[in-house]
C-alpha positions as a printed Julia matrix, in Angstrom:
473×3 Matrix{Float64}:
 124.26   93.93  143.05
 127.54   93.0   141.41
 128.46   94.95  138.31
 129.42   93.28  135.04
 132.2    94.75  132.96
 131.54   93.93  129.3
 134.38   96.1   128.03
 137.34   93.92  129.04
 135.96   90.68  127.54
 135.14   92.53  124.35
 138.65   93.97  123.98
 140.16   90.59  124.73
 137.92   88.87  122.2
 138.48   91.41  119.46
 142.25   91.17  119.91
 142.08   87.42  119.38
 142.5    86.4   115.69
 140.35   83.34  116.26
 137.5    85.6   117.3
 137.58   87.65  114.09
 137.53   84.46  111.98
 134.21   83.5   113.58
 132.51   86.85  112.89
 131.54   88.11  109.43
 131.69   91.7   108.18
 128.24   92.38  109.67
 129.33   91.23  113.16
 127.32   88.03  112.9
 128.54   84.52  113.65
 129.57   82.66  110.5
 127.27   79.69  109.67
 130.25   77.32  109.31
 131.42   78.25  112.82
 127.98   77.61  114.3
 127.82   74.22  112.56
 131.3    73.32  113.83
 130.35   74.04  117.45
 127.05   72.15  117.21
 128.75   69.18  115.52
 131.31   69.04  118.35
 128.52   69.05  120.96
 126.59   66.34  119.11
 129.75   64.22  118.94
 130.25   64.61  122.7
 133.44   66.62  122.22
 132.65   69.31  124.8
 136.3    70.35  125.09
 136.45   71.34  121.41
 133.15   73.2   121.69
 134.42   75.19  124.7
 137.72   75.95  122.95
 135.88   77.32  119.93
 133.48   79.44  121.96
 135.91   80.67  124.63
 137.16   83.76  122.66
 133.65   85.07  121.96
 132.06   88.12  123.58
 129.08   87.28  125.85
 126.7    88.79  123.28
 128.11   86.45  120.6
 127.75   83.45  122.9
 124.12   84.44  123.4
 123.69   84.66  119.62
 125.2    81.19  119.24
 122.68   79.68  121.66
 119.81   81.48  119.92
 120.93   80.19  116.51
 120.8    76.59  117.72
 117.55   74.7   117.29
 115.39   74.5   120.39
 116.16   70.8   120.98
 119.91   71.51  120.66
 120.13   74.34  123.19
 120.08   72.34  126.4
 122.98   70.15  125.27
 124.88   73.19  124.0
 124.52   75.02  127.3
 125.66   71.99  129.28
 128.69   71.59  127.0
 129.59   75.25  127.52
 129.48   75.05  131.31
 131.49   77.91  132.74
 131.2    79.97  129.55
 127.46   80.6   129.71
 127.85   83.27  132.38
 125.31   85.76  133.79
 126.62   88.21  131.19
 125.54   85.79  128.45
 122.06   85.36  129.93
 121.68   89.14  130.21
 122.37   89.46  126.46
 120.07   86.61  125.46
 116.72   86.75  123.69
 113.86   86.74  126.23
 112.12   83.62  124.9
 115.34   81.61  124.7
 116.43   82.73  128.16
 113.06   81.82  129.66
 113.35   78.31  128.22
 116.79   77.89  129.79
 115.69   79.3   133.15
 112.86   76.78  133.26
 115.54   74.05  133.44
 117.32   75.64  136.43
 116.6    75.4   140.14
 115.54   78.62  141.97
 118.89   78.75  143.8
 120.77   78.62  140.5
 118.67   81.47  139.09
 119.18   83.43  142.32
 122.96   82.97  142.08
 122.93   84.27  138.52
 120.72   87.24  139.39
 123.0    88.14  142.29
 125.88   88.65  139.87
 123.95   91.08  137.69
 123.09   94.74  138.01
 119.61   95.32  139.4
 118.06   96.2   136.03
 119.48   93.05  134.4
 118.43   90.91  137.36
 114.88   92.27  137.1
 114.8    91.51  133.36
 115.95   87.98  134.19
 113.16   87.11  136.62
 110.27   89.49  135.91
 108.63   87.13  133.39
 108.81   84.04  135.59
 105.61   82.61  137.01
 104.76   84.21  140.35
 105.57   81.03  142.34
 108.92   80.62  140.56
 109.68   84.32  140.99
 109.01   84.15  144.75
 111.16   81.04  145.06
 114.06   82.81  143.33
 113.65   85.92  145.49
 113.71   83.84  148.68
 116.97   82.25  147.55
 118.69   85.6   146.93
 120.88   87.52  149.37
 118.81   89.98  151.47
 120.3    93.13  149.91
 119.9    91.81  146.39
 116.36   90.64  147.11
 115.36   94.03  148.52
 116.69   95.84  145.45
 114.92   93.51  143.01
 111.63   93.57  144.96
 111.7    97.37  144.96
 112.29   97.4   141.19
 109.44   94.93  140.61
 107.1    97.22  142.56
 107.33   99.81  139.77
 105.19   99.56  136.61
 106.45   97.38  133.78
 108.53   99.26  131.17
 109.05  102.15  133.6
 112.24  103.94  134.64
 112.02  102.19  138.02
 112.47   98.83  136.32
 115.21  100.16  134.06
 117.39  102.05  136.53
 120.55  100.91  138.36
 120.64  101.38  142.14
 124.42  101.59  142.31
 125.58  105.15  141.7
 127.96  107.79  143.02
 126.43  110.67  145.02
 128.31  113.23  147.15
 127.33  116.32  149.18
 127.98  119.78  147.78
 130.25  120.83  150.69
 132.9   118.22  149.84
 135.98  119.28  147.98
 137.38  117.54  144.91
 140.04  115.73  146.94
 137.41  114.14  149.16
 135.44  113.02  146.11
 138.51  111.41  144.52
 139.43  109.64  147.77
 135.84  108.4   148.07
 135.84  107.08  144.5
 139.08  105.19  145.14
 138.12  103.71  148.5
 134.42  102.83  148.18
 133.6    99.27  147.13
 129.89   99.93  146.58
 130.22  102.09  143.48
 129.36  100.87  139.98
 132.27   99.96  137.74
 131.03  102.1   134.85
 129.77  105.64  135.42
 130.42  109.01  133.8
 129.3   111.59  136.32
 128.95  112.12  140.05
 125.57  113.27  141.36
 125.56  116.08  143.92
 122.83  115.78  146.55
 121.37  117.92  149.33
 121.22  116.66  152.96
 117.79  115.11  152.26
 119.26  113.28  149.22
 117.64  115.43  146.54
 119.82  115.82  143.4
 120.98  119.43  143.0
 123.69  119.07  140.36
 126.22  116.85  138.6
 129.99  116.74  138.09
 131.55  114.98  135.11
 134.47  112.74  135.95
 136.61  114.72  133.5
 135.84  117.9   135.42
 136.77  116.29  138.74
 140.07  114.97  137.41
 141.08  118.35  135.99
 140.18  120.42  139.06
 142.48  121.16  142.05
 141.78  119.03  145.11
 140.83  121.95  147.35
 138.03  123.21  145.07
 134.52  122.69  146.48
 132.04  120.54  144.57
 129.41  123.29  144.65
 131.79  125.55  142.73
 132.29  123.19  139.79
 129.01  121.3   139.56
 126.52  121.8   136.74
 123.16  122.85  138.18
 121.07  121.98  135.13
 120.25  118.3   134.82
 117.52  116.09  133.39
 115.71  114.21  136.14
 113.77  111.03  135.4
 110.73  110.03  137.47
 110.63  106.38  138.57
 107.23  105.87  136.94
 108.16  107.46  133.58
 107.61  105.13  130.63
 110.84  103.79  129.15
 109.92  105.2   125.74
 109.71  108.7   127.22
 113.04  108.11  128.96
 114.63  107.19  125.63
 113.23  110.35  124.04
 114.83  112.49  126.73
 118.2   110.8   126.27
 117.95  111.34  122.53
 116.74  114.95  122.76
 119.31  116.13  125.32
 122.19  113.84  124.23
 122.46  112.33  127.71
 125.05  109.78  128.8
 123.39  109.17  132.16
 120.54  110.66  134.17
 119.37  110.65  137.78
 116.13  108.85  138.68
 114.03  110.34  141.48
 111.06  109.02  143.47
 107.73  110.77  143.96
 109.19  113.17  146.56
 112.27  114.0   144.51
 114.87  111.83  146.27
 117.66  110.27  144.23
 117.02  106.52  143.99
 118.98  105.4   140.93
 120.47  106.25  137.57
 119.96  105.25  133.96
 122.86  105.04  131.52
 122.9   105.32  127.76
 123.85  101.66  127.2
 120.44  100.67  128.61
 118.71  103.25  126.4
 120.23  101.83  123.21
 118.38   98.58  123.89
 115.15  100.46  124.61
 115.31  102.5   121.39
 115.86   99.33  119.36
 113.1    97.5   121.21
 110.53  100.3   120.89
 111.27  100.91  117.2
 110.85   97.23  116.34
 107.78   97.0   118.53
 105.99   99.84  116.72
 106.71   98.33  113.3
 105.35   94.96  114.38
 102.28   96.51  115.97
 101.44   98.28  112.73
 101.31   94.88  111.04
  99.66   93.07  114.0
 102.4    90.42  113.84
 102.57   89.83  117.6
 106.01   90.06  119.17
 107.5    89.17  115.81
 110.26   87.14  117.42
 111.37   84.02  115.57
 112.02   82.38  118.94
 108.45   83.02  120.16
 106.56   79.77  120.86
 104.51   78.7   117.84
 101.08   78.54  119.6
 101.56   82.06  120.97
 102.47   83.42  117.53
  99.48   81.74  115.87
  97.11   83.0   118.57
  98.3    86.62  118.43
  98.24   86.82  114.64
  94.92   85.02  114.21
  93.19   87.38  116.67
  93.99   90.41  114.53
  93.16   88.55  111.33
  89.7    87.75  112.69
  89.19   91.44  113.45
  90.33   92.32  109.93
  87.89   89.78  108.54
  85.07   91.5   110.42
  85.97   94.92  109.03
  86.21   93.56  105.49
  82.58   92.48  105.76
  81.65   96.19  105.76
  83.2    96.48  102.3
  81.2    93.47  101.15
  77.99   95.14  102.39
  78.78   98.29  100.38
  79.54   96.28   97.22
  76.4    94.19   97.68
  74.26   97.36   97.55
  75.63   98.1    94.08
  75.6    94.58   92.66
  73.03   95.41   89.96
  75.2    98.29   88.75
  78.31   96.11   88.73
  76.46   93.44   86.76
  75.64   96.04   84.08
  79.03   97.74   84.04
  81.47   94.85   84.48
  84.51   97.09   84.12
  83.7    98.59   87.54
  84.68   95.3    89.15
  88.09   95.5    87.5
  88.68   99.11   88.58
  87.47   98.85   92.2
  90.68   97.23   93.55
  92.71  100.05   91.99
  90.76  102.74   93.86
  90.91  101.01   97.24
  94.46   99.71   96.75
  95.91  103.14   96.01
  93.96  104.58   98.94
  95.33  101.89  101.25
  98.91  102.52  100.14
  98.55  106.27  100.62
  96.98  105.79  104.05
  99.81  103.46  105.11
 102.37  106.12  104.22
 100.57  108.82  106.2
  99.88  106.52  109.14
 103.53  105.45  109.38
 104.69  109.07  109.4
 102.08  110.03  112.02
 102.8   107.1   114.36
 106.53  107.8   114.15
 105.99  111.52  114.8
 103.9   110.7   117.87
 106.44  108.18  119.13
 109.4   110.55  118.74
 107.58  113.57  120.17
 107.68  115.5   116.87
 103.87  115.71  116.72
 102.3   117.59  119.64
  99.2   119.68  120.27
 101.19  122.71  119.1
 101.56  121.5   115.51
  98.66  119.04  115.11
  96.55  121.36  112.95
  99.49  122.12  110.71
 100.16  118.4   110.31
  96.52  117.75  109.32
  96.52  120.49  106.66
  99.9   119.3   105.4
  98.62  115.76  104.85
  95.43  117.15  103.27
  97.48  118.99  100.65
  99.69  115.95  100.03
  96.65  113.68   99.68
  94.91  116.14   97.32
  97.98  116.43   95.1
  98.41  112.64   95.02
  94.71  112.15   94.23
  94.76  114.57   91.31
  98.03  113.19   89.96
  96.99  109.55   90.1
  93.43  110.36   89.04
  94.53  112.17   85.9
  96.73  109.24   84.94
  93.76  106.9    85.42
  91.49  109.24   83.45
  93.88  109.26   80.49
  94.31  105.48   80.61
  90.59  104.7    80.83
  89.72  107.18   78.1
  92.33  105.68   75.81
  91.22  102.09   76.54
  87.43  102.38   76.95
  86.61  105.73   75.23
  84.1   106.47   78.0
  84.22  110.0    79.43
  81.69  109.3    82.15
  83.68  106.31   83.45
  86.92  108.33   83.21
  85.51  111.25   85.23
  83.99  108.9    87.83
  87.37  107.22   88.3
  89.14  110.6    88.58
  86.73  111.88   91.23
  86.78  108.59   93.17
  90.57  108.58   93.14
  90.71  112.16   94.47
  88.1   111.57   97.17
  89.62  108.31   98.42
  93.12  109.79   98.39
  91.93  112.64  100.62
  90.04  110.12  102.76
  93.22  108.04  103.04
  95.39  111.0   103.99
  93.0   112.3   106.64
  92.35  108.8   108.02
  96.08  108.12  108.22
  96.62  111.17  110.42
  93.33  111.6   112.31
  92.88  107.99  113.44
  96.33  107.7   115.13
  95.79  111.15  116.7
  92.38  110.13  118.07
  93.71  106.85  119.46
  96.66  108.64  121.06
  94.21  111.12  122.65
  92.27  108.17  124.08
  95.51  106.77  125.57
  95.45  103.83  123.14
  98.72  103.0   121.42
  98.08  104.04  117.79
 100.64  101.53  116.57
  98.42   98.66  117.72
  95.03   99.3   116.11
  95.48  102.15  113.61
  95.94   99.76  110.67
  92.55   98.12  111.15
  90.58  101.37  111.3
  92.52  103.01  108.47
  92.11   99.98  106.2
  88.38   99.9   106.94
  88.05  103.58  106.02
  89.97  103.34  102.74
  88.3   100.12  101.59
  84.72  100.85  102.63
  84.64  104.51  101.59
  86.73  103.77   98.5
  84.09  101.35   97.23
  81.32  103.76   98.24
  82.88  106.73   96.45
  83.5   104.8    93.24
  80.22  102.91   93.02
  78.17  105.81   94.37
  79.57  108.17   91.74
  79.03  105.53   89.06
  75.37  105.32   90.09
  75.06  109.12   90.2
  76.48  109.41   86.67
  74.04  106.72   85.5
  76.76  104.61   83.9
  75.32  102.05   81.52
  76.81   98.77   80.47
């Protein structure tokens, strides 16, 4: 696969004064610039549009296309012929890119994929329909096709999909001079890499040498004498989220990827991991809210379908709360103030549970919460929930006593607030832990179960205590 050097275009663009005038202080395209380009395209002045866009970095060109309305993108891309390069497509939003690829012939897609690194080429074609994907693969060069087909054989979101096949590997018996000569003469090496992998005769990684070490070592020194033996190896089937955690934990710049028998098959670099960290973080936030992919470029029917599905499930769980309330309707009819106070009890419980759940899901995702400290985490949240329940409950007690002069109602509210706060804290930590144990992503369904617990039990605690205290209207 051909390698794409983003650094040179970026330096060239940033050194161009015209470029800086198009970008605001937050590195976003200025609205007036976007309007100027789109107006030029609409007027048929493609030359002006290309002149305006030419200085931009590929990522900024991708942003420009994404900012255009869907019915404007095809004309914009045609006007920018020669500027919308494979680099631009690699930087583009998935939904927008898929729309553009649908307009291209398989040979055109194959030509673009052939100019990208394997991981970018896989990202380009993995979401195509199977027939379209096969047509593109048939149109690719044999070597490129073999690399992409191998990558597609690995699970989605795995290291095998993420890794680059092009890397630099040398045997341990070489000296530094041989390594330097090899780096200068070989045409198959990636343009950007930071370390050389040292391999055994059966191609198992046994160490690494930083480029800085190689450059500062005499030519006659053997690789085995200067290599670092400790290295973090990534399995081809490791989930990309776990890969990102390893890069973050060990401050890696690159890492070797090995197959199921330990042979070196690729490498992953930190620039790929930055995208993964951003993607996974945003994904977890959106899953907690059941907002689908949460992408403003996502097709409208898909967004409606994904959101409505979770809303229907939420509707079903809310019926449980209605059933609890219905069992106490005579009491509520006598003591009308209970109806006014019920949302306070459940609302505060829901807010407390959301806080705990967010902390727990994040701790699971980042590897902070493990079986070694689970019990400590549970007790910690129990103490926090108890303190919050007493604090909020005492405030409610004072307020109700001042307003209604009813000690029984004040004590009922205090106890209900404490119980539901503890319920919220324990639900917020135990439900994500249980789902994680069952191999279910806690970010996806925790909210529904936690909300059900705080609402249903919140109503039950409050109304049940009110009945037990024989409150009278």
